C-alpha positions in Angstrom: 189.8 26.9 182.1 186.1 27.1 181.7 183.6 29.0 183.7 180.6 27.0 184.9 177.2 28.6 185.2 176.7 27.1 188.6 179.7 29.1 189.9 178.0 32.4 189.1 174.3 31.9 189.1 173.8 32.9 192.8 175.6 36.2 192.3 173.7 36.8 189.1 170.3 36.1 190.7 171.2 38.4 193.6 172.1 41.2 191.1 168.8 40.7 189.4 166.9 41.0 192.7 168.6 44.3 193.5 168.1 45.9 190.1 164.3 46.1 190.1 162.6 47.6 193.2 159.4 45.9 192.3 160.9 42.6 193.3 160.4 43.6 196.9 156.6 43.6 196.4 156.6 39.8 196.1 158.0 39.0 199.5 156.0 37.4 202.3 155.2 40.4 204.6 155.5 38.4 207.8 159.2 37.8 207.1 160.0 41.5 206.8 158.1 41.9 210.1 160.2 39.2 211.7 163.5 40.7 210.3 162.6 44.1 211.6 161.8 42.7 215.0 165.2 41.0 215.1 166.9 44.2 214.3 165.0 46.1 216.9 165.2 43.5 219.7 168.6 41.9 218.7 167.1 38.4 218.4 167.6 35.7 215.8 164.1 34.6 215.0 164.3 35.4 211.2 167.4 33.2 210.8 165.7 30.5 212.9 162.6 30.4 210.6 164.9 30.4 207.6 166.8 27.5 208.9 163.6 25.6 209.5 162.6 26.1 205.9 166.0 25.2 204.6 166.1 22.0 206.7 162.9 20.8 205.2 160.9 21.6 208.4 163.1 19.2 210.5 163.7 20.9 213.9 166.8 18.9 214.7 168.4 19.7 211.4 167.5 23.3 211.7 169.0 23.4 215.2 172.2 21.9 213.8 172.3 24.5 211.0 172.0 27.2 213.6 174.5 25.5 215.9 172.1 25.7 218.8 170.4 23.1 221.1 167.1 21.6 219.9 165.4 23.1 223.0 166.7 26.5 222.1 165.3 26.0 218.6 161.9 25.0 220.0 161.9 28.1 222.3 162.6 30.4 219.3 159.9 28.8 217.2 157.4 29.3 220.0 158.4 33.0 220.2 158.1 33.4 216.5 154.5 32.1 216.6 153.8 34.9 219.1 155.2 37.5 216.7 153.9 36.7 213.3 150.8 34.8 212.0 151.8 31.2 211.4 148.8 29.6 209.6 150.4 29.8 206.1 153.7 28.5 207.4 152.1 25.5 209.2 150.0 24.7 206.1 153.1 24.8 203.9 155.1 22.6 206.3 152.3 20.1 206.8 151.4 19.5 203.2 154.4 20.6 201.1 152.8 23.2 198.9 155.6 24.0 196.4 154.2 27.3 195.4 153.9 28.6 199.0 157.3 27.2 199.9 158.9 28.9 196.9 157.3 32.2 197.9 159.1 31.9 201.2 162.4 30.8 199.6 162.2 33.8 197.3 161.4 36.1 200.2 164.4 34.8 202.2 166.7 35.2 199.2 165.4 38.7 198.6 165.6 39.9 202.2 169.0 38.3 202.7 170.4 40.1 199.6 168.7 43.4 199.6 167.6 44.2 203.1 170.8 42.9 204.9 172.6 45.5 206.9 
């Protein structure tokens, strides 16, 4: 049997994120705000926004990932827009700016691995 790098790379990256506390300085602050809001209010807005990014900004696909109705997804997105600034997110979604999108993906990965309860 051989070990494939793809079988272990996720765990390795998560370990690297946890090792250096400076990694947290690179996250998008609005995501931490949203995550803290979810914890305080017992909502699911952070995971909704993450699903929207992971689905390539397709609302129907994001709703499917979350196993909720499309209207519920739209409601959540409207609420998220009231909680955090959305200009950078809209810009990244409208014109796929890989650098900005990667900042969000990094932030999601960091927050999911380090700040999870």
